[in-house]
Each structure stands twice: as structure tokens, then as C-alpha cells.
PyMOL Python script that loads the backbone (N, CA, C, O; Angstrom):
from pymol import cmd

cmd.read_pdbstr("""\
ATOM      1  N   MET A   1     230.066 -66.392 187.196  1.00  0.00           N
ATOM      2  CA  MET A   1     230.593 -65.130 187.694  1.00  0.00           C
ATOM      3  C   MET A   1     229.455 -64.146 187.988  1.00  0.00           C
ATOM      4  O   MET A   1     229.483 -63.439 188.996  1.00  0.00           O
ATOM      5  N   LYS A   2     228.465 -64.108 187.108  1.00  0.00           N
ATOM      6  CA  LYS A   2     227.340 -63.199 187.317  1.00  0.00           C
ATOM      7  C   LYS A   2     226.549 -63.580 188.556  1.00  0.00           C
ATOM      8  O   LYS A   2     226.079 -62.710 189.289  1.00  0.00           O
ATOM      9  N   LYS A   3     226.400 -64.883 188.791  1.00  0.00           N
ATOM     10  CA  LYS A   3     225.648 -65.333 189.958  1.00  0.00           C
ATOM     11  C   LYS A   3     226.362 -64.942 191.243  1.00  0.00           C
ATOM     12  O   LYS A   3     225.723 -64.541 192.216  1.00  0.00           O
ATOM     13  N   ILE A   4     227.684 -65.057 191.251  1.00  0.00           N
ATOM     14  CA  ILE A   4     228.454 -64.700 192.447  1.00  0.00           C
ATOM     15  C   ILE A   4     228.357 -63.201 192.707  1.00  0.00           C
ATOM     16  O   ILE A   4     228.169 -62.778 193.848  1.00  0.00           O
ATOM     17  N   LEU A   5     228.483 -62.405 191.664  1.00  0.00           N
ATOM     18  CA  LEU A   5     228.385 -60.953 191.808  1.00  0.00           C
ATOM     19  C   LEU A   5     226.994 -60.555 192.294  1.00  0.00           C
ATOM     20  O   LEU A   5     226.858 -59.700 193.168  1.00  0.00           O
ATOM     21  N   PHE A   6     225.978 -61.167 191.734  1.00  0.00           N
ATOM     22  CA  PHE A   6     224.605 -60.872 192.144  1.00  0.00           C
ATOM     23  C   PHE A   6     224.383 -61.262 193.602  1.00  0.00           C
ATOM     24  O   PHE A   6     223.723 -60.532 194.341  1.00  0.00           O
ATOM     25  N   SER A   7     224.928 -62.406 194.024  1.00  0.00           N
ATOM     26  CA  SER A   7     224.809 -62.849 195.413  1.00  0.00           C
ATOM     27  C   SER A   7     225.485 -61.871 196.363  1.00  0.00           C
ATOM     28  O   SER A   7     224.942 -61.555 197.421  1.00  0.00           O
ATOM     29  N   LEU A   8     226.659 -61.395 195.994  1.00  0.00           N
ATOM     30  CA  LEU A   8     227.368 -60.431 196.838  1.00  0.00           C
ATOM     31  C   LEU A   8     226.589 -59.121 196.970  1.00  0.00           C
ATOM     32  O   LEU A   8     226.520 -58.539 198.052  1.00  0.00           O
ATOM     33  N   ILE A   9     226.011 -58.669 195.875  1.00  0.00           N
ATOM     34  CA  ILE A   9     225.222 -57.434 195.916  1.00  0.00           C
ATOM     35  C   ILE A   9     224.020 -57.603 196.830  1.00  0.00           C
ATOM     36  O   ILE A   9     223.703 -56.705 197.610  1.00  0.00           O
ATOM     37  N   LEU A  10     223.347 -58.748 196.743  1.00  0.00           N
ATOM     38  CA  LEU A  10     222.191 -58.990 197.613  1.00  0.00           C
ATOM     39  C   LEU A  10     222.593 -59.074 199.074  1.00  0.00           C
ATOM     40  O   LEU A  10     221.870 -58.583 199.941  1.00  0.00           O
ATOM     41  N   MET A  11     223.732 -59.688 199.362  1.00  0.00           N
ATOM     42  CA  MET A  11     224.192 -59.767 200.751  1.00  0.00           C
ATOM     43  C   MET A  11     224.532 -58.392 201.299  1.00  0.00           C
ATOM     44  O   MET A  11     224.246 -58.104 202.461  1.00  0.00           O
ATOM     45  N   MET A  12     225.138 -57.538 200.481  1.00  0.00           N
ATOM     46  CA  MET A  12     225.455 -56.187 200.939  1.00  0.00           C
ATOM     47  C   MET A  12     224.180 -55.390 201.163  1.00  0.00           C
ATOM     48  O   MET A  12     224.124 -54.563 202.074  1.00  0.00           O
ATOM     49  N   ALA A  13     223.163 -55.622 200.355  1.00  0.00           N
ATOM     50  CA  ALA A  13     221.894 -54.918 200.530  1.00  0.00           C
ATOM     51  C   ALA A  13     221.226 -55.328 201.836  1.00  0.00           C
ATOM     52  O   ALA A  13     220.643 -54.485 202.518  1.00  0.00           O
ATOM     53  N   THR A  14     221.299 -56.606 202.196  1.00  0.00           N
ATOM     54  CA  THR A  14     220.694 -57.038 203.460  1.00  0.00           C
ATOM     55  C   THR A  14     221.464 -56.475 204.650  1.00  0.00           C
ATOM     56  O   THR A  14     220.856 -56.160 205.672  1.00  0.00           O
ATOM     57  N   LEU A  15     222.771 -56.343 204.545  1.00  0.00           N
ATOM     58  CA  LEU A  15     223.541 -55.735 205.627  1.00  0.00           C
ATOM     59  C   LEU A  15     223.161 -54.273 205.805  1.00  0.00           C
ATOM     60  O   LEU A  15     223.117 -53.769 206.927  1.00  0.00           O
ATOM     61  N   GLN A  16     222.890 -53.603 204.712  1.00  0.00           N
ATOM     62  CA  GLN A  16     222.470 -52.206 204.763  1.00  0.00           C
ATOM     63  C   GLN A  16     221.135 -52.080 205.497  1.00  0.00           C
ATOM     64  O   GLN A  16     220.923 -51.123 206.242  1.00  0.00           O
ATOM     65  N   LEU A  17     220.238 -53.042 205.290  1.00  0.00           N
ATOM     66  CA  LEU A  17     218.933 -52.988 205.943  1.00  0.00           C
ATOM     67  C   LEU A  17     219.042 -53.213 207.445  1.00  0.00           C
ATOM     68  O   LEU A  17     218.273 -52.630 208.209  1.00  0.00           O
ATOM     69  N   PHE A  18     219.971 -54.037 207.878  1.00  0.00           N
ATOM     70  CA  PHE A  18     220.139 -54.274 209.308  1.00  0.00           C
ATOM     71  C   PHE A  18     220.678 -53.038 210.023  1.00  0.00           C
ATOM     72  O   PHE A  18     220.473 -52.888 211.227  1.00  0.00           O
ATOM     73  N   ALA A  19     221.351 -52.167 209.312  1.00  0.00           N
ATOM     74  CA  ALA A  19     221.969 -51.000 209.935  1.00  0.00           C
ATOM     75  C   ALA A  19     220.974 -49.879 210.188  1.00  0.00           C
ATOM     76  O   ALA A  19     221.320 -48.901 210.851  1.00  0.00           O
ATOM     77  N   GLN A  20     219.747 -49.984 209.683  1.00  0.00           N
ATOM     78  CA  GLN A  20     218.790 -48.888 209.797  1.00  0.00           C
ATOM     79  C   GLN A  20     217.854 -49.114 210.977  1.00  0.00           C
ATOM     80  O   GLN A  20     216.805 -49.741 210.833  1.00  0.00           O
ATOM     81  N   ASP A  21     218.235 -48.604 212.139  1.00  0.00           N
ATOM     82  CA  ASP A  21     217.398 -48.707 213.329  1.00  0.00           C
ATOM     83  C   ASP A  21     216.789 -47.372 213.728  1.00  0.00           C
ATOM     84  O   ASP A  21     215.914 -47.343 214.593  1.00  0.00           O
ATOM     85  N   ASN A  22     217.218 -46.264 213.130  1.00  0.00           N
ATOM     86  CA  ASN A  22     216.774 -44.943 213.552  1.00  0.00           C
ATOM     87  C   ASN A  22     215.349 -44.614 213.133  1.00  0.00           C
ATOM     88  O   ASN A  22     214.707 -43.782 213.774  1.00  0.00           O
ATOM     89  N   GLY A  23     214.838 -45.235 212.085  1.00  0.00           N
ATOM     90  CA  GLY A  23     213.507 -44.916 211.595  1.00  0.00           C
ATOM     91  C   GLY A  23     212.407 -45.332 212.543  1.00  0.00           C
ATOM     92  O   GLY A  23     211.306 -44.785 212.478  1.00  0.00           O
ATOM     93  N   VAL A  24     212.668 -46.274 213.416  1.00  0.00           N
ATOM     94  CA  VAL A  24     211.644 -46.773 214.328  1.00  0.00           C
ATOM     95  C   VAL A  24     211.281 -45.722 215.374  1.00  0.00           C
ATOM     96  O   VAL A  24     210.114 -45.606 215.750  1.00  0.00           O
ATOM     97  N   GLU A  25     212.245 -44.970 215.840  1.00  0.00           N
ATOM     98  CA  GLU A  25     211.974 -43.938 216.842  1.00  0.00           C
ATOM     99  C   GLU A  25     211.015 -42.896 216.300  1.00  0.00           C
ATOM    100  O   GLU A  25     210.113 -42.453 217.011  1.00  0.00           O
ATOM    101  N   MET A  26     211.199 -42.502 215.057  1.00  0.00           N
ATOM    102  CA  MET A  26     210.328 -41.497 214.464  1.00  0.00           C
ATOM    103  C   MET A  26     208.903 -42.032 214.357  1.00  0.00           C
ATOM    104  O   MET A  26     207.948 -41.316 214.657  1.00  0.00           O
ATOM    105  N   ALA A  27     208.756 -43.282 213.932  1.00  0.00           N
ATOM    106  CA  ALA A  27     207.420 -43.875 213.813  1.00  0.00           C
ATOM    107  C   ALA A  27     206.770 -44.000 215.180  1.00  0.00           C
ATOM    108  O   ALA A  27     205.569 -43.764 215.314  1.00  0.00           O
ATOM    109  N   ASP A  28     207.537 -44.363 216.190  1.00  0.00           N
ATOM    110  CA  ASP A  28     206.988 -44.463 217.546  1.00  0.00           C
ATOM    111  C   ASP A  28     206.526 -43.101 218.058  1.00  0.00           C
ATOM    112  O   ASP A  28     205.479 -42.988 218.695  1.00  0.00           O
ATOM    113  N   THR A  29     207.315 -42.075 217.772  1.00  0.00           N
ATOM    114  CA  THR A  29     206.941 -40.731 218.207  1.00  0.00           C
ATOM    115  C   THR A  29     205.660 -40.279 217.523  1.00  0.00           C
ATOM    116  O   THR A  29     204.768 -39.729 218.169  1.00  0.00           O
ATOM    117  N   LEU A  30     205.566 -40.510 216.215  1.00  0.00           N
ATOM    118  CA  LEU A  30     204.353 -40.126 215.490  1.00  0.00           C
ATOM    119  C   LEU A  30     203.147 -40.911 215.999  1.00  0.00           C
ATOM    120  O   LEU A  30     202.052 -40.364 216.128  1.00  0.00           O
ATOM    121  N   ARG A  31     203.351 -42.173 216.282  1.00  0.00           N
ATOM    122  CA  ARG A  31     202.258 -43.007 216.779  1.00  0.00           C
ATOM    123  C   ARG A  31     201.803 -42.544 218.161  1.00  0.00           C
ATOM    124  O   ARG A  31     200.605 -42.496 218.438  1.00  0.00           O
ATOM    125  N   ASN A  32     202.747 -42.208 219.016  1.00  0.00           N
ATOM    126  CA  ASN A  32     202.398 -41.752 220.369  1.00  0.00           C
ATOM    127  C   ASN A  32     201.660 -40.424 220.352  1.00  0.00           C
ATOM    128  O   ASN A  32     200.777 -40.192 221.178  1.00  0.00           O
ATOM    129  N   ASN A  33     202.014 -39.555 219.420  1.00  0.00           N
ATOM    130  CA  ASN A  33     201.358 -38.249 219.322  1.00  0.00           C
ATOM    131  C   ASN A  33     200.058 -38.310 218.527  1.00  0.00           C
ATOM    132  O   ASN A  33     199.314 -37.329 218.485  1.00  0.00           O
ATOM    133  N   GLY A  34     199.777 -39.439 217.904  1.00  0.00           N
ATOM    134  CA  GLY A  34     198.568 -39.568 217.108  1.00  0.00           C
ATOM    135  C   GLY A  34     198.700 -38.979 215.712  1.00  0.00           C
ATOM    136  O   GLY A  34     197.710 -38.889 214.986  1.00  0.00           O
ATOM    137  N   LYS A  35     199.894 -38.580 215.330  1.00  0.00           N
ATOM    138  CA  LYS A  35     200.089 -37.958 214.018  1.00  0.00           C
ATOM    139  C   LYS A  35     200.321 -38.974 212.912  1.00  0.00           C
ATOM    140  O   LYS A  35     200.312 -38.615 211.734  1.00  0.00           O
ATOM    141  N   ILE A  36     200.530 -40.239 213.272  1.00  0.00           N
ATOM    142  CA  ILE A  36     200.771 -41.257 212.256  1.00  0.00           C
ATOM    143  C   ILE A  36     199.536 -41.413 211.372  1.00  0.00           C
ATOM    144  O   ILE A  36     199.649 -41.736 210.189  1.00  0.00           O
ATOM    145  N   TYR A  37     198.354 -41.182 211.955  1.00  0.00           N
ATOM    146  CA  TYR A  37     197.123 -41.298 211.180  1.00  0.00           C
ATOM    147  C   TYR A  37     197.042 -40.218 210.111  1.00  0.00           C
ATOM    148  O   TYR A  37     196.514 -40.458 209.025  1.00  0.00           O
ATOM    149  N   VAL A  38     197.555 -39.045 210.406  1.00  0.00           N
ATOM    150  CA  VAL A  38     197.589 -37.962 209.417  1.00  0.00           C
ATOM    151  C   VAL A  38     198.496 -38.357 208.252  1.00  0.00           C
ATOM    152  O   VAL A  38     198.164 -38.123 207.089  1.00  0.00           O
ATOM    153  N   VAL A  39     199.628 -38.951 208.570  1.00  0.00           N
ATOM    154  CA  VAL A  39     200.559 -39.390 207.532  1.00  0.00           C
ATOM    155  C   VAL A  39     199.915 -40.467 206.658  1.00  0.00           C
ATOM    156  O   VAL A  39     200.008 -40.415 205.432  1.00  0.00           O
ATOM    157  N   VAL A  40     199.268 -41.431 207.290  1.00  0.00           N
ATOM    158  CA  VAL A  40     198.628 -42.514 206.546  1.00  0.00           C
ATOM    159  C   VAL A  40     197.505 -41.974 205.667  1.00  0.00           C
ATOM    160  O   VAL A  40     197.370 -42.389 204.516  1.00  0.00           O
ATOM    161  N   ILE A  41     196.705 -41.063 206.187  1.00  0.00           N
ATOM    162  CA  ILE A  41     195.613 -40.477 205.404  1.00  0.00           C
ATOM    163  C   ILE A  41     196.160 -39.708 204.208  1.00  0.00           C
ATOM    164  O   ILE A  41     195.599 -39.790 203.115  1.00  0.00           O
ATOM    165  N   CYS A  42     197.249 -38.960 204.398  1.00  0.00           N
ATOM    166  CA  CYS A  42     197.856 -38.227 203.276  1.00  0.00           C
ATOM    167  C   CYS A  42     198.353 -39.184 202.198  1.00  0.00           C
ATOM    168  O   CYS A  42     198.162 -38.932 201.009  1.00  0.00           O
ATOM    169  N   ILE A  43     198.981 -40.266 202.602  1.00  0.00           N
ATOM    170  CA  ILE A  43     199.477 -41.246 201.633  1.00  0.00           C
ATOM    171  C   ILE A  43     198.321 -41.875 200.867  1.00  0.00           C
ATOM    172  O   ILE A  43     198.400 -42.053 199.651  1.00  0.00           O
ATOM    173  N   VAL A  44     197.247 -42.213 201.577  1.00  0.00           N
ATOM    174  CA  VAL A  44     196.083 -42.819 200.930  1.00  0.00           C
ATOM    175  C   VAL A  44     195.448 -41.840 199.939  1.00  0.00           C
ATOM    176  O   VAL A  44     195.064 -42.237 198.839  1.00  0.00           O
ATOM    177  N   ILE A  45     195.336 -40.579 200.316  1.00  0.00           N
ATOM    178  CA  ILE A  45     194.761 -39.578 199.417  1.00  0.00           C
ATOM    179  C   ILE A  45     195.610 -39.423 198.157  1.00  0.00           C
ATOM    180  O   ILE A  45     195.075 -39.344 197.051  1.00  0.00           O
ATOM    181  N   ILE A  46     196.913 -39.379 198.322  1.00  0.00           N
ATOM    182  CA  ILE A  46     197.810 -39.246 197.171  1.00  0.00           C
ATOM    183  C   ILE A  46     197.680 -40.457 196.248  1.00  0.00           C
ATOM    184  O   ILE A  46     197.601 -40.302 195.029  1.00  0.00           O
ATOM    185  N   LEU A  47     197.657 -41.665 196.826  1.00  0.00           N
ATOM    186  CA  LEU A  47     197.532 -42.870 196.000  1.00  0.00           C
ATOM    187  C   LEU A  47     196.190 -42.932 195.290  1.00  0.00           C
ATOM    188  O   LEU A  47     196.131 -43.330 194.126  1.00  0.00           O
ATOM    189  N   LEU A  48     195.117 -42.551 195.959  1.00  0.00           N
ATOM    190  CA  LEU A  48     193.797 -42.531 195.314  1.00  0.00           C
ATOM    191  C   LEU A  48     193.762 -41.518 194.169  1.00  0.00           C
ATOM    192  O   LEU A  48     193.166 -41.776 193.123  1.00  0.00           O
ATOM    193  N   GLY A  49     194.399 -40.368 194.371  1.00  0.00           N
ATOM    194  CA  GLY A  49     194.473 -39.372 193.299  1.00  0.00           C
ATOM    195  C   GLY A  49     195.241 -39.889 192.096  1.00  0.00           C
ATOM    196  O   GLY A  49     194.838 -39.678 190.952  1.00  0.00           O
ATOM    197  N   LEU A  50     196.356 -40.573 192.363  1.00  0.00           N
ATOM    198  CA  LEU A  50     197.130 -41.146 191.255  1.00  0.00           C
ATOM    199  C   LEU A  50     196.334 -42.213 190.517  1.00  0.00           C
ATOM    200  O   LEU A  50     196.350 -42.258 189.287  1.00  0.00           O
ATOM    201  N   LEU A  51     195.641 -43.067 191.253  1.00  0.00           N
ATOM    202  CA  LEU A  51     194.825 -44.098 190.605  1.00  0.00           C
ATOM    203  C   LEU A  51     193.705 -43.489 189.768  1.00  0.00           C
ATOM    204  O   LEU A  51     193.451 -43.940 188.651  1.00  0.00           O
ATOM    205  N   ALA A  52     193.038 -42.472 190.296  1.00  0.00           N
ATOM    206  CA  ALA A  52     191.974 -41.810 189.540  1.00  0.00           C
ATOM    207  C   ALA A  52     192.540 -41.187 188.258  1.00  0.00           C
ATOM    208  O   ALA A  52     191.929 -41.274 187.193  1.00  0.00           O
ATOM    209  N   TYR A  53     193.698 -40.567 188.374  1.00  0.00           N
ATOM    210  CA  TYR A  53     194.330 -39.961 187.200  1.00  0.00           C
ATOM    211  C   TYR A  53     194.688 -41.019 186.154  1.00  0.00           C
ATOM    212  O   TYR A  53     194.465 -40.817 184.960  1.00  0.00           O
ATOM    213  N   LEU A  54     195.240 -42.143 186.604  1.00  0.00           N
ATOM    214  CA  LEU A  54     195.601 -43.208 185.666  1.00  0.00           C
ATOM    215  C   LEU A  54     194.368 -43.797 184.984  1.00  0.00           C
ATOM    216  O   LEU A  54     194.396 -44.079 183.787  1.00  0.00           O
ATOM    217  N   PHE A  55     193.288 -43.983 185.743  1.00  0.00           N
ATOM    218  CA  PHE A  55     192.070 -44.509 185.132  1.00  0.00           C
ATOM    219  C   PHE A  55     191.481 -43.531 184.125  1.00  0.00           C
ATOM    220  O   PHE A  55     190.955 -43.951 183.094  1.00  0.00           O
ATOM    221  N   SER A  56     191.561 -42.229 184.408  1.00  0.00           N
ATOM    222  CA  SER A  56     191.029 -41.252 183.455  1.00  0.00           C
ATOM    223  C   SER A  56     191.876 -41.226 182.182  1.00  0.00           C
ATOM    224  O   SER A  56     191.339 -41.100 181.082  1.00  0.00           O
ATOM    225  N   ILE A  57     193.178 -41.344 182.324  1.00  0.00           N
ATOM    226  CA  ILE A  57     194.043 -41.402 181.137  1.00  0.00           C
ATOM    227  C   ILE A  57     193.743 -42.655 180.326  1.00  0.00           C
ATOM    228  O   ILE A  57     193.692 -42.600 179.097  1.00  0.00           O
ATOM    229  N   ASP A  58     193.543 -43.790 181.007  1.00  0.00           N
ATOM    230  CA  ASP A  58     193.225 -45.034 180.316  1.00  0.00           C
ATOM    231  C   ASP A  58     191.905 -44.913 179.568  1.00  0.00           C
ATOM    232  O   ASP A  58     191.786 -45.391 178.440  1.00  0.00           O
ATOM    233  N   LYS A  59     190.919 -44.283 180.182  1.00  0.00           N
ATOM    234  CA  LYS A  59     189.608 -44.106 179.540  1.00  0.00           C
ATOM    235  C   LYS A  59     189.734 -43.241 178.288  1.00  0.00           C
ATOM    236  O   LYS A  59     189.157 -43.561 177.249  1.00  0.00           O
ATOM    237  N   ARG A  60     190.489 -42.148 178.388  1.00  0.00           N
ATOM    238  CA  ARG A  60     190.686 -41.277 177.215  1.00  0.00           C
ATOM    239  C   ARG A  60     191.451 -41.999 176.112  1.00  0.00           C
ATOM    240  O   ARG A  60     191.138 -41.850 174.931  1.00  0.00           O
ATOM    241  N   LEU A  61     192.451 -42.778 176.501  1.00  0.00           N
ATOM    242  CA  LEU A  61     193.247 -43.499 175.511  1.00  0.00           C
ATOM    243  C   LEU A  61     192.402 -44.537 174.782  1.00  0.00           C
ATOM    244  O   LEU A  61     192.524 -44.692 173.567  1.00  0.00           O
ATOM    245  N   LYS A  62     191.549 -45.245 175.510  1.00  0.00           N
ATOM    246  CA  LYS A  62     190.657 -46.214 174.869  1.00  0.00           C
ATOM    247  C   LYS A  62     189.708 -45.533 173.901  1.00  0.00           C
ATOM    248  O   LYS A  62     189.413 -46.064 172.830  1.00  0.00           O
ATOM    249  N   LYS A  63     189.230 -44.348 174.282  1.00  0.00           N
ATOM    250  CA  LYS A  63     188.326 -43.593 173.408  1.00  0.00           C
ATOM    251  C   LYS A  63     189.046 -43.182 172.123  1.00  0.00           C
ATOM    252  O   LYS A  63     188.488 -43.293 171.031  1.00  0.00           O
ATOM    253  N   ILE A  64     190.280 -42.711 172.254  1.00  0.00           N
ATOM    254  CA  ILE A  64     191.062 -42.303 171.082  1.00  0.00           C
ATOM    255  C   ILE A  64     191.361 -43.507 170.198  1.00  0.00           C
ATOM    256  O   ILE A  64     191.275 -43.406 168.974  1.00  0.00           O
ATOM    257  N   GLU A  65     191.715 -44.655 170.801  1.00  0.00           N
ATOM    258  CA  GLU A  65     191.985 -45.864 170.019  1.00  0.00           C
ATOM    259  C   GLU A  65     190.738 -46.332 169.282  1.00  0.00           C
ATOM    260  O   GLU A  65     190.813 -46.760 168.131  1.00  0.00           O
ATOM    261  N   LYS A  66     189.606 -46.249 169.943  1.00  0.00           N
ATOM    262  CA  LYS A  66     188.354 -46.671 169.318  1.00  0.00           C
ATOM    263  C   LYS A  66     188.025 -45.770 168.130  1.00  0.00           C
ATOM    264  O   LYS A  66     187.597 -46.257 167.084  1.00  0.00           O
ATOM    265  N   GLU A  67     188.224 -44.451 168.287  1.00  0.00           N
ATOM    266  CA  GLU A  67     187.972 -43.514 167.198  1.00  0.00           C
ATOM    267  C   GLU A  67     188.917 -43.723 166.028  1.00  0.00           C
ATOM    268  O   GLU A  67     188.512 -43.587 164.874  1.00  0.00           O
ATOM    269  N   SER A  68     190.175 -44.054 166.313  1.00  0.00           N
ATOM    270  CA  SER A  68     191.138 -44.244 165.229  1.00  0.00           C
ATOM    271  C   SER A  68     190.883 -45.568 164.496  1.00  0.00           C
ATOM    272  O   SER A  68     191.140 -45.662 163.296  1.00  0.00           O
ATOM    273  N   ASN A  69     190.380 -46.591 165.201  1.00  0.00           N
ATOM    274  CA  ASN A  69     190.085 -47.862 164.535  1.00  0.00           C
ATOM    275  C   ASN A  69     188.834 -47.774 163.678  1.00  0.00           C
ATOM    276  O   ASN A  69     188.767 -48.432 162.640  1.00  0.00           O
ATOM    277  N   THR A  70     187.846 -46.992 164.069  1.00  0.00           N
ATOM    278  CA  THR A  70     186.629 -46.865 163.260  1.00  0.00           C
ATOM    279  C   THR A  70     186.843 -45.935 162.073  1.00  0.00           C
ATOM    280  O   THR A  70     186.076 -45.990 161.111  1.00  0.00           O
ATOM    281  N   GLY A  71     187.841 -45.103 162.113  1.00  0.00           N
ATOM    282  CA  GLY A  71     188.123 -44.178 161.016  1.00  0.00           C
ATOM    283  C   GLY A  71     188.815 -44.838 159.841  1.00  0.00           C
ATOM    284  O   GLY A  71     188.899 -44.238 158.769  1.00  0.00           O
ATOM    285  N   LYS A  72     189.317 -46.062 160.006  1.00  0.00           N
ATOM    286  CA  LYS A  72     190.054 -46.733 158.932  1.00  0.00           C
ATOM    287  C   LYS A  72     189.147 -47.262 157.877  1.00  0.00           C
ATOM    288  O   LYS A  72     189.612 -47.854 156.903  1.00  0.00           O
TER     289      LYS A  72
END
""", "prot")
cmd.dss("prot")
cmd.show_as("cartoon", "prot")
cmd.util.cbc("prot")
cmd.orient("prot")
């Protein structure tokens, strides 16, 4: 029963994806105007900022773990 329900949900999700044709016009317009590069650069900057933040948190956490293990 679970497999059938899961299959039906996946089929409905694929039908939903076929219905989305409007997003292509916006991408074409941005590409024609040259603004798609601005969007891509903004996304890359945001992702790089998130990665830098995660690495800094990881570095601080390792430092705290190291200090707590040597204090025992």
C-alpha cells in the first residue's frame, strides 16, 4: 500500500513539472537583456558567503572541542 501511494505521489509531482512552461520566457528575457549574468553572479556571491560562514563556524567549533577535550 505504501509503495502504491508513493508511486501516485511521484506521478502527480511529474505532472506538476510538465505544467510549468512560463518560467522559460522570463529566463529568455533576462538572457536577451544580458541581466541573467547579474542573477548568476548574485547567486554565486550568496553561496560563497554561506560557505565561508559555514567553514568559519566549523573552525570555531573544532577549536572549542579541542579546548574541552584537553581540559579533561
